C-alpha positions as CSV (number, residue, x, y, z in Angstrom):
1,D,10.4,61.8,-26.1
2,R,12.7,60.9,-29.1
3,I,11.4,64.0,-31.1
4,N,11.9,66.2,-28.1
5,M,15.4,64.9,-27.7
6,N,16.2,65.5,-31.4
7,L,14.7,69.0,-31.4
8,T,16.6,69.9,-28.2
9,F,19.9,68.5,-30.0
10,C,19.1,70.7,-33.1
11,V,18.5,73.7,-31.1
12,L,21.6,73.4,-29.2
13,V,23.7,72.8,-32.4
14,L,22.1,75.9,-34.0
15,I,22.7,78.0,-30.9
16,S,26.4,76.8,-30.7
17,G,26.9,77.5,-34.3
18,L,25.5,80.9,-34.1
19,T,27.5,81.7,-31.1
20,L,30.8,80.8,-33.0
21,V,29.6,82.9,-35.9
22,Q,28.9,85.9,-33.7
23,S,32.2,85.7,-32.1
24,V,33.9,85.8,-35.4
25,V,31.7,88.6,-36.2
26,E,32.7,90.6,-33.1
27,T,36.5,89.8,-33.6
28,E,36.4,91.1,-37.1
29,T,34.3,94.1,-36.1
30,S,36.7,95.0,-33.3
31,A,39.6,94.5,-35.9
32,G,38.2,97.4,-38.1
33,T,36.8,95.2,-40.9
34,Q,33.3,96.9,-40.4
35,S,34.4,100.0,-42.4
36,C,35.4,97.7,-45.3
37,C,32.4,95.7,-45.0
38,P,29.3,97.8,-44.0
39,D,26.9,94.7,-44.5
40,L,28.7,93.1,-41.5
41,S,26.6,95.2,-39.0
42,L,23.5,94.3,-40.5
43,F,24.4,90.6,-40.6
44,H,25.1,91.0,-36.9
45,Q,21.6,92.3,-36.3
46,E,20.0,89.5,-38.2
47,L,22.2,87.1,-36.4
48,S,21.0,88.5,-33.1
49,A,17.4,88.2,-34.0
50,V,17.8,84.5,-35.0
51,K,19.6,83.8,-31.9
52,A,16.6,85.4,-29.9
53,K,14.0,83.4,-31.8
54,L,16.0,80.1,-31.0
55,E,16.1,80.9,-27.5
56,A,12.4,81.6,-27.4
57,V,12.1,78.1,-29.1
58,E,14.4,76.4,-26.5
59,T,12.2,78.0,-23.6
60,K,9.1,76.6,-25.4
61,L,10.6,73.3,-25.7
62,K,11.4,73.2,-21.9
63,E,7.8,74.2,-20.8
64,T,6.5,71.5,-23.1
65,E,9.0,69.0,-21.4
66,S,7.6,70.1,-18.0
67,Q,3.9,68.9,-18.8
68,V,2.4,66.9,-16.2
69,V,-0.9,64.9,-16.9
70,F,-2.1,61.8,-15.7
71,S,-5.3,59.7,-15.7
72,A,-5.7,56.1,-14.5
73,A,-8.4,53.5,-13.7
74,T,-8.3,51.1,-10.9
75,G,-8.6,47.9,-13.3
76,G,-9.7,44.8,-12.4
77,N,-13.5,43.6,-12.4
78,G,-14.9,43.6,-8.9
79,A,-15.3,45.1,-5.5
80,I,-12.4,46.8,-3.8
81,G,-12.8,46.5,-0.2
82,P,-14.3,46.9,2.4
83,F,-11.0,46.6,4.4
84,S,-10.5,47.0,8.2
85,Q,-8.1,49.9,7.8
86,P,-7.9,52.9,5.5
87,Q,-6.4,51.9,2.2
88,T,-4.7,54.0,-0.6
89,L,-6.6,53.3,-3.9
90,V,-4.2,52.1,-6.6
91,F,-5.1,52.9,-10.1
92,R,-3.0,50.3,-12.1
93,T,-4.7,50.9,-15.7
94,V,-2.7,54.0,-16.8
95,I,-4.5,56.0,-19.4
96,T,-1.9,58.8,-19.6
97,N,1.2,59.6,-17.5
98,I,2.9,62.5,-19.0
99,G,5.7,63.3,-16.9
100,N,5.6,60.0,-14.9
101,A,4.5,62.0,-11.7
102,Y,1.8,59.2,-11.0
103,N,3.0,55.7,-9.8
104,Q,0.8,53.0,-10.8
105,H,2.1,50.5,-8.1
106,T,1.4,52.9,-5.1
107,G,-1.4,54.9,-6.4
108,V,0.5,58.0,-5.3
109,F,1.0,61.1,-7.4
110,V,4.3,63.0,-6.5
111,A,4.5,66.7,-7.5
112,P,7.7,67.1,-9.6
113,V,7.5,70.9,-9.5
114,R,5.9,73.6,-7.4
115,G,2.7,74.6,-8.9
116,I,-1.2,74.7,-9.3
117,Y,-2.7,71.3,-10.0
118,H,-6.2,70.1,-10.8
119,F,-7.2,66.7,-9.4
120,A,-10.5,64.8,-9.9
121,F,-11.8,61.5,-9.1
122,Y,-15.0,59.4,-9.8
123,Y,-16.1,56.0,-8.5
124,H,-18.7,53.4,-8.8
125,A,-20.0,51.1,-6.2
126,S,-22.9,48.8,-5.2
127,G,-25.2,50.0,-2.7
128,L,-24.5,46.8,-0.5
129,H,-21.7,48.7,1.4
130,P,-21.0,52.5,2.1
131,S,-18.5,54.3,-0.3
132,Y,-16.4,57.0,1.3
133,V,-13.2,58.2,-0.6
134,H,-10.9,60.9,0.4
135,L,-8.8,63.0,-1.9
136,M,-5.3,63.2,0.3
137,K,-2.7,65.9,0.4
138,N,0.1,64.3,2.1
139,S,-1.8,63.0,5.2
140,D,-4.5,65.8,4.9
141,I,-8.1,65.3,3.7
142,V,-8.7,67.8,0.8
143,V,-12.1,66.9,-0.3
144,L,-14.3,63.6,-0.2
145,S,-17.4,61.9,-1.8
146,S,-19.6,59.3,0.1
147,D,-22.7,57.4,-0.3
148,Q,-24.5,55.3,2.5
149,Q,-25.2,51.6,2.4
150,T,-28.8,51.1,1.1
151,A,-30.9,47.9,0.6
152,N,-33.0,49.2,-2.3
153,D,-30.3,50.8,-4.3
154,G,-28.2,48.8,-6.5
155,A,-25.5,51.1,-7.5
156,D,-23.8,54.5,-6.4
157,N,-21.6,56.9,-8.2
158,G,-19.6,59.7,-6.7
159,G,-16.7,62.0,-7.4
160,N,-15.1,65.2,-6.6
161,A,-12.4,67.8,-7.5
162,A,-9.9,70.2,-6.3
163,L,-7.3,72.8,-7.3
164,L,-4.2,72.5,-5.1
165,E,-1.0,74.4,-4.7
166,L,1.5,71.9,-4.1
167,Q,5.3,72.1,-3.4
168,Q,7.8,69.8,-5.1
169,G,7.6,66.4,-3.3
170,D,4.0,66.8,-2.1
171,Q,2.0,63.6,-2.5
172,V,-1.7,63.5,-3.6
173,Y,-3.6,60.1,-3.5
174,L,-7.0,58.7,-3.0
175,Q,-7.8,56.9,0.5
176,L,-10.7,54.5,0.8
177,V,-12.0,54.8,4.3
178,A,-12.2,51.6,6.6
179,N,-15.2,49.4,6.0
180,N,-16.1,51.2,2.6
181,H,-15.8,49.9,-0.8
182,V,-15.7,50.8,-4.7
183,W,-16.0,48.9,-7.8
184,G,-12.9,48.4,-9.7
185,N,-12.7,48.2,-13.5
186,N,-11.1,50.0,-16.4
187,Y,-14.0,52.5,-16.9
188,H,-15.8,53.6,-13.8
189,T,-13.3,54.3,-10.9
190,T,-10.8,56.8,-12.1
191,F,-8.4,59.3,-10.6
192,S,-6.7,62.1,-13.0
193,G,-4.8,65.4,-12.6
194,F,-2.7,67.9,-14.4
195,L,-0.5,70.8,-13.6
196,L,-2.1,73.9,-14.4
197,H,0.9,76.2,-14.1
198,Q,4.1,76.5,-12.2
199,V,4.6,79.0,-9.4
């Protein structure tokens, strides 16, 4: 973030300086100095080219600043659930959170901009209880993954993924269905997403 701020400051200073030089050149040109200084026109063209390049760099910098990427794990070391009511799964161990759109305290991702996003989740669970997990967009189920309770199966794994068009402020999260469970730790049960592109 500090590097981006320094780069932004440098770009702004350069653009400001070039704008000042350009206004001086335009003033002198309008005053008729172009005839006595033929190189001034060439300088003006080169100045315009440099200004265009700086604007392109500034645009690229803004695109970089709008990156949104997160990946998190549940943390802990044990079963999460079963609960008598559906629960939002909270992924407290943040692996990456560029753009700070994922909240590790609520488990909810909030879209900072309108765009196409990719989300994926994976879970691990024991076979002693069923495992039923929904990927939610606001209050709607998008995709899910599930496994039934089994007496002879010691472990279950599942997951799913989806591409979603989100409006700014839309919420995406994982919901553990009532009377189901997953295994929480820093490695097995994860939730990830990123902005593919703005629309």
